[in-house]
C-alpha positions in Angstrom: 27.1 -20.5 -28.4 27.8 -19.1 -25.0 26.1 -16.0 -25.6 22.7 -17.6 -26.6 22.6 -20.0 -23.6 23.4 -16.4 -21.8 21.1 -14.8 -23.0 18.4 -17.6 -23.0 18.7 -18.2 -19.4 18.8 -14.3 -18.8 15.4 -13.5 -20.7 14.2 -16.4 -18.3 15.3 -15.1 -14.7 14.1 -11.8 -16.1 10.8 -12.5 -17.2 7.3 -14.9 -16.0 5.4 -17.1 -17.9 2.8 -19.3 -16.8 -0.7 -20.6 -18.3 -3.3 -22.6 -17.3 -6.7 -23.7 -18.8 -8.5 -20.1 -19.5 -5.6 -16.8 -19.2 -1.6 -17.2 -19.8 -0.1 -14.6 -17.5 3.1 -12.9 -18.2 5.0 -10.5 -15.7 8.3 -8.4 -15.8 9.8 -5.4 -14.3 9.4 -2.1 -16.3 11.1 1.1 -15.8 8.8 4.5 -15.4 9.2 7.9 -14.9 7.4 7.3 -11.5 10.3 4.7 -10.3 10.3 0.4 -11.2 6.6 -1.2 -11.3 6.2 -4.6 -12.2 3.7 -4.6 -15.5 1.5 -7.9 -16.0 0.3 -9.5 -18.6 -3.3 -11.6 -19.1 -4.3 -12.9 -22.7 -7.1 -14.8 -22.9 -7.6 -18.6 -24.0 -11.2 -18.1 -24.2 -13.2 -17.6 -27.5 -14.7 -14.3 -25.2 -14.3 -13.3 -22.1 -14.5 -10.2 -19.8 -11.7 -9.8 -17.1 -13.4 -7.5 -14.1 -10.0 -7.0 -12.0 -7.0 -8.8 -11.1 -5.1 -8.7 -7.8 -1.5 -9.3 -7.3 -0.2 -11.3 -4.0 -3.6 -11.4 -2.9 -4.6 -7.3 -2.8 -0.8 -6.4 -1.1 -0.1 -4.8 -4.6 -2.3 -2.7 -6.0 -2.6 -2.4 -9.5 -3.6 1.0 -11.1 -2.9 3.2 -13.9 -1.4 6.3 -13.6 -2.9 10.1 -14.5 -1.3 12.5 -14.7 -2.9 16.0 -13.5 -3.6 18.6 -16.3 -0.7 21.3 -16.2 -1.8 24.7 -17.4 0.7 27.1 -18.7 0.3 31.5 -18.6 -0.3 32.7 -21.7 2.2 35.3 -21.5 5.4 35.5 -19.4 4.4 38.7 -17.7 0.8 37.5 -16.2 0.9 37.1 -12.3 -1.2 35.9 -10.0 -4.3 37.8 -8.5 -3.3 37.1 -5.3 0.5 38.3 -6.1 -0.7 41.5 -8.0 -2.8 42.6 -4.8 -0.3 42.1 -2.2 2.4 43.8 -3.9 2.2 46.6 -1.1 2.0 44.4 1.8 6.0 43.5 2.9 4.6 40.7 5.0 3.9 38.6 1.8 5.4 35.8 1.1 5.0 34.2 -2.4 3.7 30.1 -1.9 6.4 27.9 -2.2 5.7 25.4 -5.4 8.6 23.1 -4.1 6.4 21.6 -1.3 3.9 20.3 -3.9 3.3 16.6 -4.5 3.9 14.8 -7.9 0.3 15.2 -7.8 0.0 11.4 -9.7 -3.3 9.4 -9.1 -3.7 6.2 -9.3 -7.1 5.0 -10.8 -8.4 1.3 -10.8 -8.2 -0.7 -14.4 -11.8 -0.6 -15.5 -13.1 -4.1 -16.9 -12.0 -5.1 -20.3 -13.6 -8.0 -23.0 -10.8 -10.0 -24.7 -11.1 -12.7 -27.4 -9.1 -15.6 -27.6 -5.5 -14.5 -28.0 -6.3 -10.9 -26.8 -4.2 -9.5 -24.4 -4.6 -6.6 -21.8 -1.8 -5.1 -19.3 -1.7 -4.2 -15.7 0.6 -2.3 -13.9 1.4 -2.5 -10.1 1.6 0.8 -8.1 5.0 -0.4 -6.6 7.6 -3.5 -7.3 6.2 -6.2 -6.9 7.7 -9.6 -5.9 5.0 -11.5 -7.6 3.9 -14.8 -6.0 0.1 -15.1 -6.6 -2.1 -13.6 -9.2 -5.9 -14.0 -9.1 -7.7 -13.0 -12.1 -11.6 -12.2 -11.8 -13.7 -12.2 -15.0 -17.0 -13.6 -16.5 -15.5 -17.6 -16.8 -15.2 -17.4 -13.0 -12.1 -16.6 -10.9 -8.4 -18.1 -11.9 -5.4 -17.9 -9.4 -2.1 -18.7 -11.0 0.8 -19.0 -8.6 4.5 -18.8 -9.3 6.4 -21.6 -7.7 
């Protein structure tokens, strides 16, 4: 019995739930390859609605999705760059270091999404956020959810 109570209490602490007249909002921290982020779920309580965007903590927590750069692979292990081949006889040539490149992740804003009653959509913040307020901008108007 103690384990059930402890598990229930822990679940309440790790995830937040709120609902009002138009949307049900939930959020939780998730681990990604880019570190810990906050994921926000919005469920429609309208028959049909379009969510244009959401703002977390008055825009201080950016909401975006990551796009990884495309990786190109040489077709065979003996192929070299033209730059390297042209500079083989140059004693002062130094091959560019690949260790100083950034991860190359581009964060893109979420597009508008159409939802029917009971449909959900998810959003991820670019950093871990202590969520205090979530604003939803939709075809049904603006809705603000605050945590207590």
